[in-house]
C-alpha positions in Angstrom: -13.1 39.5 -22.6 -10.7 38.0 -20.4 -9.1 34.5 -20.7 -9.5 31.9 -17.9 -6.2 32.6 -15.8 -5.9 28.7 -15.6 -5.5 28.2 -19.1 -2.9 31.0 -19.4 -0.9 29.3 -16.6 -1.6 25.8 -18.5 -0.4 27.3 -21.9 2.5 28.9 -20.4 3.4 25.3 -18.4 3.2 23.5 -21.7 5.7 25.6 -23.4 7.9 25.4 -20.7 7.8 21.8 -20.6 8.3 21.7 -24.2 11.4 24.0 -24.3 12.7 22.1 -21.4 12.3 18.7 -23.5 14.0 20.4 -26.5 16.7 21.3 -24.3 17.3 17.6 -23.0 16.1 18.3 -19.6 14.4 15.0 -19.2 17.1 12.7 -21.0 18.9 10.5 -18.7 16.5 10.9 -15.8 16.4 8.0 -13.2 14.2 5.5 -14.1 14.3 6.4 -17.9 12.6 3.5 -20.1 11.4 1.6 -16.8 7.6 1.1 -15.7 6.0 2.9 -13.4 6.0 1.5 -9.9 2.4 2.1 -9.0 1.1 1.5 -5.8 -1.9 -0.8 -5.1 -4.5 1.5 -3.1 -7.3 -0.7 -3.9 -7.9 -1.8 -0.3 -8.3 1.9 0.8 -11.9 3.4 0.5 -11.6 5.9 -2.5 -12.6 8.8 -0.6 -9.6 8.1 1.8 -7.0 7.3 -0.9 -5.5 11.3 -1.5 -5.7 11.4 2.4 -3.5 8.3 3.0 -1.3 9.4 0.1 -0.4 12.5 2.0 0.3 11.0 5.3 2.5 8.3 3.8 4.5 10.6 1.8 5.0 12.7 5.3 6.1 9.6 6.8 2.9 8.4 8.5 1.4 5.0 7.9 -2.0 4.2 9.4 -2.1 1.7 11.8 -4.2 -0.8 10.3 -2.1 -0.6 7.3 1.1 -1.3 9.3 -0.6 -3.9 10.8 -1.6 -5.6 7.5 1.9 -5.1 6.5 3.1 -6.8 9.9 0.7 -9.8 9.2 1.7 -10.1 5.6 5.2 -10.0 6.6 4.6 -13.0 9.4 3.1 -14.9 6.8 6.1 -15.0 4.7 8.3 -15.8 7.6 5.5 -18.4 8.5 6.1 -20.2 5.2 10.0 -19.9 5.7 10.5 -21.1 9.1 11.5 -24.4 10.3 11.6 -24.2 13.7 8.1 -24.8 15.3 8.6 -22.9 18.3 9.3 -19.8 16.0 6.5 -20.7 14.1 4.2 -21.0 17.1 5.6 -17.1 18.1 4.7 -15.8 14.9 1.4 -17.3 14.9 0.4 -15.9 18.2 1.9 -12.5 17.3 -0.6 -12.8 14.1 -3.8 -13.7 16.0 -2.6 -11.2 18.3 -2.7 -8.3 15.7 -5.8 -9.8 14.1 -7.6 -9.2 17.3 -6.3 -5.9 17.9 -7.6 -5.1 14.6 -11.0 -6.2 15.3 -11.2 -4.4 18.6 -10.0 -1.1 17.6 -12.3 -0.9 14.8 -15.7 -0.4 15.9 -16.8 -0.1 11.7 -17.0 -3.3 10.1 -13.4 -3.4 9.2 -12.8 -7.0 11.2 -11.9 -9.7 8.7 -14.6 -11.4 7.9 -15.0 -14.4 5.9 -16.2 -12.1 3.2 -12.8 -10.0 3.0 -10.5 -11.1 0.4 -7.5 -10.5 2.9 -9.1 -13.0 5.2 -9.4 -15.7 2.6 -5.4 -14.6 1.9 -4.4 -15.3 5.1 -6.7 -18.3 5.7 -4.9 -20.3 2.6 -1.5 -19.2 3.4 -2.0 -20.5 6.8 -3.3 -23.7 5.1 -0.2 -24.2 3.0 2.2 -23.4 6.1 0.4 -26.2 8.1 0.7 -28.8 5.0 4.4 -28.5 4.9 
């Protein structure tokens, strides 16, 4: 009766890890004792998360994610900006990005009223206008 090759590999890996740990190979690693920086991928459909992670690790960022990040950055800039002309320019850029997202995506990705991201944008814009 032969053993499962994966269980043998797992046993060897566990043994090597234990040996390295005893030798102190894991002491003084960068970030030791600090919390892990986990990424929030809840906005990415579950079946696409692995593909997005592979693409991200290779330096590619999907356009819709890059646009959402740019919109978020524009929102931050709007909150801090005191020059009205700059605010108008930033709001126009944001409107353009939102329109581009809606036109590019034929599926129901467009930011609709039920979308929590849409609600966040509205709340932040309302906050900017009340200043």
